[in-house]
C-alpha positions in Angstrom: -6.7 -27.7 -2.8 -3.1 -28.7 -2.0 -1.1 -26.0 -0.2 2.6 -26.6 -1.1 1.5 -26.5 -4.5 -0.2 -23.4 -4.7 2.7 -21.6 -3.0 5.1 -22.8 -5.4 3.3 -21.8 -8.5 2.3 -18.2 -6.7 6.2 -17.8 -5.9 7.4 -19.1 -9.1 5.5 -16.9 -11.2 6.0 -14.0 -9.7 9.7 -14.6 -9.3 10.2 -15.6 -13.0 7.2 -14.0 -15.0 5.0 -11.2 -12.9 7.9 -9.3 -12.0 9.5 -8.9 -15.1 6.4 -7.9 -16.8 4.8 -5.4 -13.9 8.5 -3.5 -13.9 7.7 -2.9 -17.8 4.1 -1.7 -17.0 5.7 0.5 -14.5 7.7 2.2 -17.0 4.7 3.2 -19.1 3.6 6.5 -17.9 -0.4 5.8 -18.4 -2.0 8.5 -16.9 -5.7 8.0 -16.1 -7.7 10.3 -18.5 -8.6 13.1 -16.0 -4.7 13.9 -16.0 -4.1 13.2 -19.6 -6.7 14.9 -22.0 -4.8 13.6 -24.9 -5.2 10.1 -23.5 -6.2 8.7 -27.1 -3.1 10.8 -29.0 -0.3 9.7 -26.3 -1.2 5.9 -26.5 -0.1 5.3 -23.0 -3.4 4.0 -21.9 -3.7 1.5 -24.9 0.2 0.5 -24.5 -0.6 -0.4 -20.7 -3.5 -2.6 -22.3 -1.5 -4.0 -24.5 1.3 -5.0 -22.5 -0.9 -6.8 -20.0 -2.6 -8.8 -23.0 0.5 -9.8 -24.2 1.6 -11.0 -20.8 -1.8 -13.1 -20.4 -2.1 -14.2 -23.5 1.4 -15.3 -23.5 0.1 -18.0 -20.3 -1.8 -19.9 -23.2 -4.5 -20.7 -19.9 -6.7 -23.3 -22.1 -9.9 -22.0 -23.3 -9.3 -18.4 -22.3 -10.3 -15.5 -24.4 -8.8 -12.0 -24.5 -10.8 -8.8 -26.0 -9.7 -4.8 -25.8 -13.0 -3.5 -25.7 -13.2 0.6 -26.8 -16.2 2.2 -26.8 -16.5 5.3 -28.6 -14.9 8.2 -27.0 -14.0 6.0 -23.7 -10.8 4.9 -22.3 -9.8 0.9 -23.4 -11.1 -2.2 -21.1 -9.3 -5.3 -20.6 -11.8 -8.4 -20.6 -9.9 -11.9 -19.7 -12.6 -14.7 -19.9 -11.1 -18.2 -18.5 -13.8 -20.7 -18.7 -14.4 -23.1 -15.6 -13.1 -26.3 -14.6 -15.2 -29.3 -15.5 -16.8 -29.3 -11.5 -17.7 -25.8 -11.4 -19.5 -24.5 -14.8 -22.5 -24.4 -12.6 -21.3 -21.4 -9.8 -21.8 -18.4 -11.7 -19.1 -15.9 -12.6 -16.0 -14.6 -10.8 -15.7 -11.2 -11.6 -11.8 -10.4 -10.8 -11.5 -6.2 -11.3 -8.2 -4.0 -11.2 -7.0 -0.9 -13.4 -4.0 0.1 -15.4 -4.4 3.8 -15.5 -1.8 6.0 -12.9 -1.9 8.9 -10.9 0.3 11.6 -12.1 4.3 11.3 -11.1 4.2 14.4 -8.7 7.8 15.5 -8.0 10.0 14.4 -4.7 11.1 11.1 -5.6 14.0 10.0 -3.5 17.8 9.5 -5.1 17.6 6.5 -7.1 13.9 6.2 -7.7 11.4 7.9 -10.6 8.0 7.3 -11.3 9.0 5.6 -14.6 11.6 3.7 -13.7 11.1 0.4 -11.9 13.3 -0.2 -9.3 13.6 -3.5 -7.4 15.2 -2.8 -3.9 14.7 -5.0 -0.3 12.1 -6.9 -1.5 10.5 -3.7 -2.9 9.1 -2.6 -6.3 8.9 0.9 -6.7 7.2 3.1 -9.6 4.1 4.8 -10.3 1.4 1.8 -10.4 3.3 -0.6 -9.1 0.8 -1.1 -6.0 -2.2 0.9 -7.5 -2.8 -1.1 -9.3 -0.4 -2.5 -11.7 -0.1 -5.8 -10.1 -3.6 -7.0 -9.8 -4.3 -8.3 -13.4 -0.7 -10.3 -13.0 -2.4 -11.4 -9.3 -5.7 -12.4 -10.6 -4.4 -14.6 -13.6 -1.5 -16.3 -11.5 -4.3 -17.1 -8.9 -6.0 -19.0 -11.4 -3.0 -20.7 -12.6 -2.2 -21.6 -9.2 -5.7 -23.1 -8.6 -5.2 -25.6 -12.2 -1.6 -26.6 -11.3 -3.1 -27.6 -7.8 -6.0 -29.8 -9.0 -8.4 -27.4 -7.5 -11.5 -25.9 -9.1 -12.3 -22.2 -10.1 -15.9 -20.7 -11.5 -15.8 -18.9 -14.8 -13.8 -16.1 -14.1 -14.1 -12.8 -15.9 -10.3 -10.4 -15.2 -11.6 -6.7 -16.4 -8.8 -4.3 -16.0 -9.9 -0.6 -16.5 -8.2 2.4 -17.2 -10.0 5.5 -15.8 -10.4 4.4 -12.1 -7.9 7.3 -10.8 -10.8 9.3 -12.8 -13.4 8.0 -11.0 -14.2 5.4 -13.3 -16.7 7.7 -15.3 -16.6 4.9 -18.3 -17.2 1.8 -16.2 -21.6 2.2 -15.7 -21.7 1.9 -19.8 -18.9 -0.9 -20.2 -20.8 -2.5 -17.6 -24.1 -2.2 -19.4 -22.4 -3.1 -22.7 -21.0 -6.3 -21.1 -23.8 -7.3 -18.8 -25.0 -10.6 -21.3 -21.1 -11.3 -21.3 -20.6 -11.3 -17.5 -23.6 -13.2 -16.8 -24.5 -14.4 -13.3 -21.9 -12.8 -11.0 -21.9 -14.9 -7.9 -18.3 -13.4 -6.6 -16.5 -10.1 -7.0 -12.7 -10.1 -6.3 -11.4 -6.7 -6.1 -7.9 -6.6 -5.8 -7.4 -2.4 -5.7 -7.3 -2.2 -1.5 -5.0 -3.1 1.4 -5.1 -2.7 4.9 -2.8 -1.3 7.9 -0.2 -4.0 7.8 1.8 -6.6 5.7 1.1 -9.2 8.2 -2.5 -10.1 7.7 -5.3 -10.4 4.9 -7.2 -7.4 4.7 -10.8 -7.2 3.6 -12.7 -3.8 2.8 -16.1 -4.1 4.1 -17.0 -0.6 3.2 -16.2 2.4 0.9 -17.2 6.1 1.2 -18.7 7.6 -2.0 -17.3 11.1 -3.2 -18.7 14.6 -3.8 -16.6 17.1 -6.1 -17.4 20.4 -7.1 -15.8 23.8 -8.1 -17.0 26.7 -6.5 -16.4 30.1 -8.0 -17.6 33.4 -6.3 -17.3 36.7 -8.1 -17.8 39.9 -6.4 -16.2 42.4 -9.3 -16.2 42.8 -13.4 -12.6 43.1 -12.9 -9.8 43.5 -10.2 -9.1 46.5 -8.1 -6.7 48.2 -5.7 -7.4 47.1 -2.3 -6.9 50.0 -0.6 -9.1 51.7 -2.8 -12.2 49.1 -3.0 -11.7 47.3 0.4 -14.3 47.9 2.8 -16.7 48.9 -0.2 -16.7 45.2 -2.2 -16.5 42.3 -0.1 -13.7 39.8 -0.7 -14.7 37.2 -2.8 -12.6 34.6 -0.6 -15.0 35.8 2.4 -17.8 35.2 0.9 -16.7 31.7 -0.3 -15.6 31.0 3.5 -19.0 31.9 4.4 -20.7 29.4 2.4 -18.4 26.8 3.3 -19.2 27.7 6.6 -23.2 26.7 6.5 -21.7 23.0 5.3 -18.6 22.4 7.7 -18.0 23.4 11.4 -14.6 25.3 11.0 -13.6 24.2 14.4 -14.6 20.2 14.2 -14.5 19.5 10.7 -17.9 18.1 11.4 -20.1 18.3 8.3 -23.6 19.9 9.2 -26.0 19.0 6.3 -28.1 15.9 7.4 -28.4 14.8 3.7 -24.5 14.0 4.0 -24.6 11.5 7.3 -25.8 8.3 8.2 -26.3 6.1 11.2 -23.3 3.9 11.3 -24.1 0.3 11.2 -23.4 -1.7 14.6 -21.2 -4.3 12.6 -19.2 -1.6 11.2 -18.8 -0.1 14.1 -17.3 -3.5 16.1 -15.0 -4.3 12.8 -13.0 -0.9 13.7 -12.9 -2.1 17.3 -11.5 -5.1 16.4 -8.9 -2.9 14.3 -7.7 -0.7 17.4 -7.2 -3.4 19.5 -5.0 -5.0 17.3 -2.9 -1.9 16.4 -3.5 0.9 19.2 -2.5 4.0 18.3 -1.8 3.1 14.7 -4.4 5.8 13.1 -2.6 8.5 14.8 1.1 7.0 13.2 -0.2 6.7 9.4 0.4 10.0 8.2 3.7 12.0 8.8 1.0 14.7 10.6 2.4 17.7 12.1 0.8 18.7 15.2 -2.3 16.3 16.4 -4.8 14.1 14.7 -8.0 15.8 14.9 -9.2 13.5 17.6 -7.2 11.1 20.4 -9.8 8.5 20.4 -8.5 5.6 18.3 -11.9 4.5 17.5 -13.2 7.8 16.7 -10.5 8.5 13.9 -11.1 5.0 12.4 -15.0 6.0 11.9 -14.4 9.4 11.1 -12.0 7.9 8.1 -15.0 5.5 7.0 -18.5 6.6 7.8 -18.4 10.1 8.3 -18.3 12.7 5.5 -15.4 15.1 5.4 -14.5 17.8 3.2 -11.2 18.9 1.7 -10.4 21.7 -0.2 -8.3 20.2 -2.8 -7.8 23.2 -5.4 -7.6 26.7 -6.2 -7.7 29.4 -8.5 -7.7 33.2 -8.7 -4.3 33.5 -6.4 -1.2 34.5 -7.4 1.5 33.1 -5.8 2.8 35.0 -2.8 6.1 36.2 -4.5 3.5 37.7 -7.3 1.0 38.9 -4.9 -0.2 43.0 -5.2 -2.5 45.1 -3.5 -5.3 43.7 -5.3 -8.9 43.0 -4.1 -9.3 40.0 -6.8 -12.6 39.8 -8.9 -13.0 35.7 -7.8 -12.1 33.0 -6.0 -12.7 29.1 -7.2 -11.9 26.5 -4.8 -12.2 22.7 -5.6 -14.3 21.2 -2.7 -13.9 17.3 -2.4 -16.4 15.4 -0.2 -16.1 11.8 1.1 -19.6 10.9 1.9 -20.5 7.6 3.9 -20.9 4.4 1.8 -24.6 4.2 2.1 -25.4 7.8 1.5 -27.4 9.0 -1.1 -25.0 10.9 -3.3 -27.1 12.7 -5.5 -29.3 13.7 -2.5 -26.0 15.1 -0.8 -25.1 16.9 -3.8 -28.4 18.6 -4.3 -28.2 19.6 -0.8 -24.5 21.0 -1.3 -25.9 23.2 -4.7 -28.5 24.6 -2.4 -26.8 26.3 0.3 -23.7 27.4 -1.8 -26.6 28.9 -4.3 -29.1 30.2 -1.7 -29.0 33.7 -0.1 -25.6 34.3 -0.9 -23.9 37.2 1.3 -24.0 40.9 -1.0 -25.5 38.6 -3.8 -22.4 37.8 -5.0 -22.4 35.3 -8.2 -21.7 31.6 -7.5 -20.7 29.5 -10.3 -20.9 25.7 -9.5 -18.9 23.6 -12.1 -17.8 19.9 -12.5 -19.9 18.2 -10.4 -19.0 14.4 -9.8 -21.5 12.6 -7.3 -20.7 8.9 -6.5 -22.3 6.3 -4.3 -20.1 4.5 -1.8 -20.7 0.9 -1.0 -21.5 -1.4 1.9 -20.4 -5.3 1.8 -23.4 -7.8 2.2 -23.0 -10.1 5.3 -20.4 -12.8 4.5 -21.8 -16.3 3.1 -20.4 -19.5 5.5 -18.4 -20.5 2.3 -16.3 -17.4 2.5 -16.3 -16.7 6.2 -14.5 -20.6 6.6 -12.0 -20.1 3.6 -10.8 -17.0 5.1 -10.4 -18.4 8.4 -8.0 -21.2 6.5 -6.0 -18.5 4.4 -5.5 -16.6 7.9 -3.9 -19.6 9.1 -2.2 -21.3 6.5 -0.7 -17.8 4.5 -0.8 -15.7 6.6 -0.2 -16.8 10.2 -2.3 -14.1 11.3 -6.3 -13.8 11.6 -7.4 -11.9 8.9 -9.4 -8.4 9.8 -11.9 -6.4 8.0 -12.8 -2.5 8.0 -14.2 0.3 6.2 -11.9 2.3 3.6 -12.2 5.8 3.6 -11.4 6.2 -0.1 -13.8 5.2 -3.0 -13.8 2.3 -5.6 -16.7 3.7 -7.9 -17.2 0.3 -9.6 -18.0 -1.4 -6.0 -21.0 0.7 -5.6 -22.2 0.1 -9.4 -21.5 -3.5 -8.6 -22.9 -3.8 -5.5 -26.2 -2.5 -7.1 -26.3 -4.8 -10.0 -25.5 -8.4 -8.1 -27.2 -7.8 -5.1 -26.8 -11.5 -4.3 -22.9 -11.9 -5.0 -20.3 -12.1 -2.3 -17.4 -9.6 -2.2 -13.7 -9.7 -1.5 -12.2 -6.1 -1.4 -8.8 -6.5 -0.9 -5.0 -5.9 -2.1 -1.5 -5.3 -1.6 -1.7 -1.8 -0.4 -0.4 -1.3 2.9 0.0 1.8 5.1 3.0 3.4 3.6 2.6 1.9 0.3 2.9 5.5 -0.9 0.0 5.4 -3.5 -0.3 8.9 -5.4 2.5 10.4 -3.8 6.0 10.0 -4.5 8.3 6.6 -4.1 5.2 4.4 -4.5 5.9 0.5 -3.8 5.0 -2.7 -3.9 5.7 -5.3 -1.0 6.4 -8.3 -3.3 6.1 -11.1 -0.7 2.7 -9.5 0.4 1.5 -9.6 -3.1 2.5 -13.3 -3.8 0.6 -14.2 -0.2 -2.4 -11.9 -1.7 -2.4 -14.1 -5.0 -2.3 -17.4 -2.8 -5.5 -16.3 -0.5 -7.3 -15.3 -3.8 -6.3 -18.7 -5.3 -8.1 -20.6 -2.3 -11.2 -18.5 -2.1 -12.0 -18.8 -5.9 -11.7 -23.0 -5.0 -13.7 -22.6 -2.0 -16.5 -20.4 -4.3 -16.2 -23.1 -6.9 -17.0 -26.1 -4.1 -19.5 -24.1 -1.6 
């Protein structure tokens, strides 16, 4: 496929068409359902879907059909079905994935920036959802247009843009089941919801951690009491809860004690992590604005901790007054939200039962323990790379990026990948994207590196052509 034509199409489309529309998408406060219980009434998710649907429809890709699918009670899904070029009709379906829902805006954006006001500055598009993951549908569509403009080939492509990823994709299993006949034989999955540790090269995510989430409430009193009168007689609900958590996590090291939450790390994933350390020694220690030190001084251990070992984060609390409002009170209960990241190949349901067991068995002082909002999602580990994919990855590394590509495990979760891995075990997976180490996803000042996003789009075009000719 002619390289110059691919690049010219990608750059032209991004400059003239993608950026104006993507900026309009940023302006839509399309919060994920977990952050907007009234999403059906506010209509922002529907507006985001319609915004992107209208843009793709206007591209007038020959034979393309667009459908907004909305099962009862579930957030909408945009499905774009593009027929194969003439020489690739027997190559199965390429499923191209992204999402249109967003994280909450979060306060503290820099002067001149705002979550819902798109700003292009110094080659960056600022705004919530710009890089996570609003650009994905535009990149997928542009890659297909670039293939056609350069005289290349692509198999049937289905672009699937959901609106619940930031809520853990609770509706996707139902949609995949609903669409299974329409999707057909999926032979390649391209996910554009990832990235890497720099903007120099193509980064491939080869594993994703699973997730376990639970609210734990420990109750010791029917009503709060004066701490001077009750302490020493009644246990602190926080101490009881702390003791329960200590059964799960080593407080000194952060190591998770439950065998059900750990796995043996495959040697090929260890080697990938070593390769990342070799090109960026010390980078893991500088990725985040750490106050103090990271949990280890060993770069390799940090990467393996982040990609293949279980971790626990306490991400929410209830029952605590603000310090300025705190009185001499022994509180009746404490609630903490526990968020576990699980190794890619761990069994999330087995992990959930192990956590449930240790939190509810032999509770100190026979305090009441209630568990709620349990969520368990398996992770994902990529299959071995097919020769055709390995060849094209080396090609785009040299021709598009000028740097060798790298593969690594990502500490986050994309529930859809685990689901697709189970349903399409023979498919190849390309999990990549434009997110960089300082893209500020989920926090203030989220931004998209425009040049990098263009190169990711260009790389995807070459991958589609290589798949069609494999």
